Chimera marker file (.cmm) of the C-alpha trace (Angstrom):
<marker_set name="trace">
<marker id="1" x="108.383" y="81.218" z="84.005" r="1" g="1" b="0" radius="0.5"/>
<marker id="2" x="110.118" y="84.178" z="82.414" r="1" g="1" b="0" radius="0.5"/>
<marker id="3" x="109.641" y="87.729" z="83.580" r="1" g="1" b="0" radius="0.5"/>
<marker id="4" x="110.813" y="91.170" z="82.570" r="1" g="1" b="0" radius="0.5"/>
<marker id="5" x="109.964" y="94.645" z="83.773" r="1" g="1" b="0" radius="0.5"/>
<marker id="6" x="110.397" y="97.958" z="82.023" r="1" g="1" b="0" radius="0.5"/>
<marker id="7" x="110.161" y="101.228" z="83.906" r="1" g="1" b="0" radius="0.5"/>
<marker id="8" x="110.491" y="104.114" z="81.487" r="1" g="1" b="0" radius="0.5"/>
<marker id="9" x="112.026" y="106.933" z="83.519" r="1" g="1" b="0" radius="0.5"/>
<marker id="10" x="110.832" y="107.565" z="87.029" r="1" g="1" b="0" radius="0.5"/>
<marker id="11" x="107.270" y="106.896" z="88.000" r="1" g="1" b="0" radius="0.5"/>
<marker id="12" x="104.605" y="108.217" z="87.279" r="1" g="1" b="0" radius="0.5"/>
<marker id="13" x="105.740" y="107.294" z="83.745" r="1" g="1" b="0" radius="0.5"/>
<marker id="14" x="103.834" y="104.207" z="82.670" r="1" g="1" b="0" radius="0.5"/>
<marker id="15" x="105.321" y="100.929" z="83.884" r="1" g="1" b="0" radius="0.5"/>
<marker id="16" x="105.047" y="98.018" z="81.475" r="1" g="1" b="0" radius="0.5"/>
<marker id="17" x="105.441" y="94.360" z="82.405" r="1" g="1" b="0" radius="0.5"/>
<marker id="18" x="105.430" y="91.113" z="80.470" r="1" g="1" b="0" radius="0.5"/>
<marker id="19" x="105.502" y="87.718" z="82.165" r="1" g="1" b="0" radius="0.5"/>
<marker id="20" x="104.162" y="84.191" z="81.915" r="1" g="1" b="0" radius="0.5"/>
<marker id="21" x="102.219" y="82.305" z="84.548" r="1" g="1" b="0" radius="0.5"/>
<marker id="22" x="99.727" y="79.523" z="85.062" r="1" g="1" b="0" radius="0.5"/>
<marker id="23" x="96.008" y="80.295" z="85.097" r="1" g="1" b="0" radius="0.5"/>
<marker id="24" x="94.338" y="79.171" z="88.311" r="1" g="1" b="0" radius="0.5"/>
<marker id="25" x="90.816" y="79.243" z="89.710" r="1" g="1" b="0" radius="0.5"/>
<marker id="26" x="89.645" y="80.715" z="93.006" r="1" g="1" b="0" radius="0.5"/>
<marker id="27" x="86.425" y="79.087" z="94.142" r="1" g="1" b="0" radius="0.5"/>
<marker id="28" x="85.051" y="81.680" z="96.507" r="1" g="1" b="0" radius="0.5"/>
<marker id="29" x="81.843" y="83.628" z="96.913" r="1" g="1" b="0" radius="0.5"/>
<marker id="30" x="82.731" y="85.327" z="93.610" r="1" g="1" b="0" radius="0.5"/>
<marker id="31" x="84.726" y="82.706" z="91.631" r="1" g="1" b="0" radius="0.5"/>
<marker id="32" x="87.404" y="83.998" z="89.228" r="1" g="1" b="0" radius="0.5"/>
<marker id="33" x="90.363" y="82.839" z="87.161" r="1" g="1" b="0" radius="0.5"/>
<marker id="34" x="93.707" y="84.513" z="87.909" r="1" g="1" b="0" radius="0.5"/>
<marker id="35" x="97.362" y="84.594" z="86.880" r="1" g="1" b="0" radius="0.5"/>
<marker id="36" x="99.900" y="85.392" z="89.587" r="1" g="1" b="0" radius="0.5"/>
<marker id="37" x="102.524" y="88.047" z="88.859" r="1" g="1" b="0" radius="0.5"/>
<marker id="38" x="106.049" y="86.624" z="89.414" r="1" g="1" b="0" radius="0.5"/>
<marker id="39" x="107.712" y="87.591" z="92.686" r="1" g="1" b="0" radius="0.5"/>
<marker id="40" x="110.504" y="89.456" z="90.830" r="1" g="1" b="0" radius="0.5"/>
<marker id="41" x="107.977" y="91.961" z="89.431" r="1" g="1" b="0" radius="0.5"/>
<marker id="42" x="106.026" y="92.574" z="92.634" r="1" g="1" b="0" radius="0.5"/>
<marker id="43" x="108.530" y="94.963" z="94.271" r="1" g="1" b="0" radius="0.5"/>
<marker id="44" x="108.264" y="97.393" z="91.355" r="1" g="1" b="0" radius="0.5"/>
<marker id="45" x="104.478" y="97.083" z="91.389" r="1" g="1" b="0" radius="0.5"/>
<marker id="46" x="104.331" y="97.754" z="95.116" r="1" g="1" b="0" radius="0.5"/>
<marker id="47" x="106.465" y="100.890" z="94.665" r="1" g="1" b="0" radius="0.5"/>
<marker id="48" x="104.220" y="102.099" z="91.823" r="1" g="1" b="0" radius="0.5"/>
<marker id="49" x="101.027" y="101.364" z="93.744" r="1" g="1" b="0" radius="0.5"/>
<marker id="50" x="101.452" y="104.483" z="95.907" r="1" g="1" b="0" radius="0.5"/>
<marker id="51" x="100.997" y="106.586" z="92.761" r="1" g="1" b="0" radius="0.5"/>
<marker id="52" x="98.089" y="104.728" z="91.167" r="1" g="1" b="0" radius="0.5"/>
<marker id="53" x="96.094" y="102.736" z="93.735" r="1" g="1" b="0" radius="0.5"/>
<marker id="54" x="92.504" y="103.656" z="94.442" r="1" g="1" b="0" radius="0.5"/>
<marker id="55" x="92.483" y="101.770" z="97.744" r="1" g="1" b="0" radius="0.5"/>
<marker id="56" x="93.091" y="98.340" z="99.290" r="1" g="1" b="0" radius="0.5"/>
<marker id="57" x="96.335" y="98.045" z="97.297" r="1" g="1" b="0" radius="0.5"/>
<marker id="58" x="94.477" y="97.574" z="94.001" r="1" g="1" b="0" radius="0.5"/>
<marker id="59" x="96.521" y="98.667" z="90.965" r="1" g="1" b="0" radius="0.5"/>
<marker id="60" x="94.660" y="99.712" z="87.783" r="1" g="1" b="0" radius="0.5"/>
<marker id="61" x="96.169" y="98.258" z="84.605" r="1" g="1" b="0" radius="0.5"/>
<marker id="62" x="95.491" y="97.621" z="80.969" r="1" g="1" b="0" radius="0.5"/>
<marker id="63" x="96.099" y="93.909" z="80.433" r="1" g="1" b="0" radius="0.5"/>
<marker id="64" x="96.676" y="91.981" z="77.237" r="1" g="1" b="0" radius="0.5"/>
<marker id="65" x="96.749" y="88.259" z="76.520" r="1" g="1" b="0" radius="0.5"/>
<marker id="66" x="97.326" y="87.365" z="72.900" r="1" g="1" b="0" radius="0.5"/>
<marker id="67" x="95.279" y="89.805" z="70.819" r="1" g="1" b="0" radius="0.5"/>
<marker id="68" x="92.776" y="90.531" z="73.604" r="1" g="1" b="0" radius="0.5"/>
<marker id="69" x="93.143" y="93.622" z="75.788" r="1" g="1" b="0" radius="0.5"/>
<marker id="70" x="91.037" y="94.898" z="78.683" r="1" g="1" b="0" radius="0.5"/>
<marker id="71" x="91.122" y="97.222" z="81.681" r="1" g="1" b="0" radius="0.5"/>
<marker id="72" x="91.257" y="95.621" z="85.122" r="1" g="1" b="0" radius="0.5"/>
<marker id="73" x="93.020" y="95.932" z="88.461" r="1" g="1" b="0" radius="0.5"/>
<marker id="74" x="95.684" y="93.804" z="90.090" r="1" g="1" b="0" radius="0.5"/>
<marker id="75" x="94.727" y="92.414" z="93.514" r="1" g="1" b="0" radius="0.5"/>
<marker id="76" x="97.347" y="92.088" z="96.271" r="1" g="1" b="0" radius="0.5"/>
<marker id="77" x="97.508" y="88.497" z="97.593" r="1" g="1" b="0" radius="0.5"/>
<marker id="78" x="100.055" y="86.842" z="99.881" r="1" g="1" b="0" radius="0.5"/>
<marker id="79" x="102.758" y="89.454" z="99.202" r="1" g="1" b="0" radius="0.5"/>
<marker id="80" x="102.287" y="89.296" z="95.433" r="1" g="1" b="0" radius="0.5"/>
<marker id="81" x="99.735" y="90.521" z="92.892" r="1" g="1" b="0" radius="0.5"/>
<marker id="82" x="97.192" y="88.574" z="90.850" r="1" g="1" b="0" radius="0.5"/>
<marker id="83" x="95.615" y="89.405" z="87.486" r="1" g="1" b="0" radius="0.5"/>
<marker id="84" x="91.899" y="88.589" z="87.160" r="1" g="1" b="0" radius="0.5"/>
<marker id="85" x="91.105" y="87.041" z="83.759" r="1" g="1" b="0" radius="0.5"/>
<marker id="86" x="87.535" y="87.704" z="82.661" r="1" g="1" b="0" radius="0.5"/>
<marker id="87" x="85.418" y="84.975" z="81.084" r="1" g="1" b="0" radius="0.5"/>
<marker id="88" x="85.168" y="86.733" z="77.710" r="1" g="1" b="0" radius="0.5"/>
<marker id="89" x="88.984" y="87.045" z="77.608" r="1" g="1" b="0" radius="0.5"/>
<marker id="90" x="89.406" y="83.323" z="78.347" r="1" g="1" b="0" radius="0.5"/>
<marker id="91" x="86.910" y="82.463" z="75.602" r="1" g="1" b="0" radius="0.5"/>
<marker id="92" x="88.446" y="84.869" z="73.050" r="1" g="1" b="0" radius="0.5"/>
<marker id="93" x="91.916" y="83.399" z="73.610" r="1" g="1" b="0" radius="0.5"/>
<marker id="94" x="90.812" y="79.761" z="74.107" r="1" g="1" b="0" radius="0.5"/>
<marker id="95" x="92.294" y="79.607" z="77.617" r="1" g="1" b="0" radius="0.5"/>
<marker id="96" x="91.764" y="76.778" z="80.086" r="1" g="1" b="0" radius="0.5"/>
<marker id="97" x="92.566" y="76.235" z="83.742" r="1" g="1" b="0" radius="0.5"/>
<marker id="98" x="96.274" y="75.392" z="84.118" r="1" g="1" b="0" radius="0.5"/>
<marker id="99" x="97.360" y="76.950" z="80.803" r="1" g="1" b="0" radius="0.5"/>
<marker id="100" x="100.687" y="78.793" z="80.745" r="1" g="1" b="0" radius="0.5"/>
<marker id="101" x="99.756" y="82.308" z="79.702" r="1" g="1" b="0" radius="0.5"/>
<marker id="102" x="101.862" y="85.315" z="78.663" r="1" g="1" b="0" radius="0.5"/>
<marker id="103" x="100.440" y="88.556" z="80.054" r="1" g="1" b="0" radius="0.5"/>
<marker id="104" x="101.332" y="92.153" z="79.190" r="1" g="1" b="0" radius="0.5"/>
<marker id="105" x="100.423" y="94.910" z="81.647" r="1" g="1" b="0" radius="0.5"/>
<marker id="106" x="100.520" y="98.706" z="81.450" r="1" g="1" b="0" radius="0.5"/>
<marker id="107" x="100.247" y="100.043" z="84.993" r="1" g="1" b="0" radius="0.5"/>
<marker id="108" x="97.976" y="102.989" z="85.698" r="1" g="1" b="0" radius="0.5"/>
<marker id="109" x="96.445" y="102.827" z="82.250" r="1" g="1" b="0" radius="0.5"/>
<link id1="1" id2="2" r="1" g="1" b="0" radius="0.2"/>
<link id1="2" id2="3" r="1" g="1" b="0" radius="0.2"/>
<link id1="3" id2="4" r="1" g="1" b="0" radius="0.2"/>
<link id1="4" id2="5" r="1" g="1" b="0" radius="0.2"/>
<link id1="5" id2="6" r="1" g="1" b="0" radius="0.2"/>
<link id1="6" id2="7" r="1" g="1" b="0" radius="0.2"/>
<link id1="7" id2="8" r="1" g="1" b="0" radius="0.2"/>
<link id1="8" id2="9" r="1" g="1" b="0" radius="0.2"/>
<link id1="9" id2="10" r="1" g="1" b="0" radius="0.2"/>
<link id1="10" id2="11" r="1" g="1" b="0" radius="0.2"/>
<link id1="11" id2="12" r="1" g="1" b="0" radius="0.2"/>
<link id1="12" id2="13" r="1" g="1" b="0" radius="0.2"/>
<link id1="13" id2="14" r="1" g="1" b="0" radius="0.2"/>
<link id1="14" id2="15" r="1" g="1" b="0" radius="0.2"/>
<link id1="15" id2="16" r="1" g="1" b="0" radius="0.2"/>
<link id1="16" id2="17" r="1" g="1" b="0" radius="0.2"/>
<link id1="17" id2="18" r="1" g="1" b="0" radius="0.2"/>
<link id1="18" id2="19" r="1" g="1" b="0" radius="0.2"/>
<link id1="19" id2="20" r="1" g="1" b="0" radius="0.2"/>
<link id1="20" id2="21" r="1" g="1" b="0" radius="0.2"/>
<link id1="21" id2="22" r="1" g="1" b="0" radius="0.2"/>
<link id1="22" id2="23" r="1" g="1" b="0" radius="0.2"/>
<link id1="23" id2="24" r="1" g="1" b="0" radius="0.2"/>
<link id1="24" id2="25" r="1" g="1" b="0" radius="0.2"/>
<link id1="25" id2="26" r="1" g="1" b="0" radius="0.2"/>
<link id1="26" id2="27" r="1" g="1" b="0" radius="0.2"/>
<link id1="27" id2="28" r="1" g="1" b="0" radius="0.2"/>
<link id1="28" id2="29" r="1" g="1" b="0" radius="0.2"/>
<link id1="29" id2="30" r="1" g="1" b="0" radius="0.2"/>
<link id1="30" id2="31" r="1" g="1" b="0" radius="0.2"/>
<link id1="31" id2="32" r="1" g="1" b="0" radius="0.2"/>
<link id1="32" id2="33" r="1" g="1" b="0" radius="0.2"/>
<link id1="33" id2="34" r="1" g="1" b="0" radius="0.2"/>
<link id1="34" id2="35" r="1" g="1" b="0" radius="0.2"/>
<link id1="35" id2="36" r="1" g="1" b="0" radius="0.2"/>
<link id1="36" id2="37" r="1" g="1" b="0" radius="0.2"/>
<link id1="37" id2="38" r="1" g="1" b="0" radius="0.2"/>
<link id1="38" id2="39" r="1" g="1" b="0" radius="0.2"/>
<link id1="39" id2="40" r="1" g="1" b="0" radius="0.2"/>
<link id1="40" id2="41" r="1" g="1" b="0" radius="0.2"/>
<link id1="41" id2="42" r="1" g="1" b="0" radius="0.2"/>
<link id1="42" id2="43" r="1" g="1" b="0" radius="0.2"/>
<link id1="43" id2="44" r="1" g="1" b="0" radius="0.2"/>
<link id1="44" id2="45" r="1" g="1" b="0" radius="0.2"/>
<link id1="45" id2="46" r="1" g="1" b="0" radius="0.2"/>
<link id1="46" id2="47" r="1" g="1" b="0" radius="0.2"/>
<link id1="47" id2="48" r="1" g="1" b="0" radius="0.2"/>
<link id1="48" id2="49" r="1" g="1" b="0" radius="0.2"/>
<link id1="49" id2="50" r="1" g="1" b="0" radius="0.2"/>
<link id1="50" id2="51" r="1" g="1" b="0" radius="0.2"/>
<link id1="51" id2="52" r="1" g="1" b="0" radius="0.2"/>
<link id1="52" id2="53" r="1" g="1" b="0" radius="0.2"/>
<link id1="53" id2="54" r="1" g="1" b="0" radius="0.2"/>
<link id1="54" id2="55" r="1" g="1" b="0" radius="0.2"/>
<link id1="55" id2="56" r="1" g="1" b="0" radius="0.2"/>
<link id1="56" id2="57" r="1" g="1" b="0" radius="0.2"/>
<link id1="57" id2="58" r="1" g="1" b="0" radius="0.2"/>
<link id1="58" id2="59" r="1" g="1" b="0" radius="0.2"/>
<link id1="59" id2="60" r="1" g="1" b="0" radius="0.2"/>
<link id1="60" id2="61" r="1" g="1" b="0" radius="0.2"/>
<link id1="61" id2="62" r="1" g="1" b="0" radius="0.2"/>
<link id1="62" id2="63" r="1" g="1" b="0" radius="0.2"/>
<link id1="63" id2="64" r="1" g="1" b="0" radius="0.2"/>
<link id1="64" id2="65" r="1" g="1" b="0" radius="0.2"/>
<link id1="65" id2="66" r="1" g="1" b="0" radius="0.2"/>
<link id1="66" id2="67" r="1" g="1" b="0" radius="0.2"/>
<link id1="67" id2="68" r="1" g="1" b="0" radius="0.2"/>
<link id1="68" id2="69" r="1" g="1" b="0" radius="0.2"/>
<link id1="69" id2="70" r="1" g="1" b="0" radius="0.2"/>
<link id1="70" id2="71" r="1" g="1" b="0" radius="0.2"/>
<link id1="71" id2="72" r="1" g="1" b="0" radius="0.2"/>
<link id1="72" id2="73" r="1" g="1" b="0" radius="0.2"/>
<link id1="73" id2="74" r="1" g="1" b="0" radius="0.2"/>
<link id1="74" id2="75" r="1" g="1" b="0" radius="0.2"/>
<link id1="75" id2="76" r="1" g="1" b="0" radius="0.2"/>
<link id1="76" id2="77" r="1" g="1" b="0" radius="0.2"/>
<link id1="77" id2="78" r="1" g="1" b="0" radius="0.2"/>
<link id1="78" id2="79" r="1" g="1" b="0" radius="0.2"/>
<link id1="79" id2="80" r="1" g="1" b="0" radius="0.2"/>
<link id1="80" id2="81" r="1" g="1" b="0" radius="0.2"/>
<link id1="81" id2="82" r="1" g="1" b="0" radius="0.2"/>
<link id1="82" id2="83" r="1" g="1" b="0" radius="0.2"/>
<link id1="83" id2="84" r="1" g="1" b="0" radius="0.2"/>
<link id1="84" id2="85" r="1" g="1" b="0" radius="0.2"/>
<link id1="85" id2="86" r="1" g="1" b="0" radius="0.2"/>
<link id1="86" id2="87" r="1" g="1" b="0" radius="0.2"/>
<link id1="87" id2="88" r="1" g="1" b="0" radius="0.2"/>
<link id1="88" id2="89" r="1" g="1" b="0" radius="0.2"/>
<link id1="89" id2="90" r="1" g="1" b="0" radius="0.2"/>
<link id1="90" id2="91" r="1" g="1" b="0" radius="0.2"/>
<link id1="91" id2="92" r="1" g="1" b="0" radius="0.2"/>
<link id1="92" id2="93" r="1" g="1" b="0" radius="0.2"/>
<link id1="93" id2="94" r="1" g="1" b="0" radius="0.2"/>
<link id1="94" id2="95" r="1" g="1" b="0" radius="0.2"/>
<link id1="95" id2="96" r="1" g="1" b="0" radius="0.2"/>
<link id1="96" id2="97" r="1" g="1" b="0" radius="0.2"/>
<link id1="97" id2="98" r="1" g="1" b="0" radius="0.2"/>
<link id1="98" id2="99" r="1" g="1" b="0" radius="0.2"/>
<link id1="99" id2="100" r="1" g="1" b="0" radius="0.2"/>
<link id1="100" id2="101" r="1" g="1" b="0" radius="0.2"/>
<link id1="101" id2="102" r="1" g="1" b="0" radius="0.2"/>
<link id1="102" id2="103" r="1" g="1" b="0" radius="0.2"/>
<link id1="103" id2="104" r="1" g="1" b="0" radius="0.2"/>
<link id1="104" id2="105" r="1" g="1" b="0" radius="0.2"/>
<link id1="105" id2="106" r="1" g="1" b="0" radius="0.2"/>
<link id1="106" id2="107" r="1" g="1" b="0" radius="0.2"/>
<link id1="107" id2="108" r="1" g="1" b="0" radius="0.2"/>
<link id1="108" id2="109" r="1" g="1" b="0" radius="0.2"/>
</marker_set>
């Protein structure tokens, strides 16, 4: 898994991240597919969250996988963050459970 973070100037300038991770499924009362943000990126996200969160540690982002972009929020989980991947995004990009996926994020977008 490769990861890189770019913080243009001091926050609240937009933080941009690009990383790869495996898509996994959470079978709960509201089942979703997610990609976990690498540990190396989570410290920067936690620092930025104070400027952009709307509660419960959620961080609004614009996400992109392949050619498909959408607005969502990162969820805090077990000291890291997870990216929810909507069904229409998975279908548009032909993604399956367990796929290695490259994700681009613009924080606070």
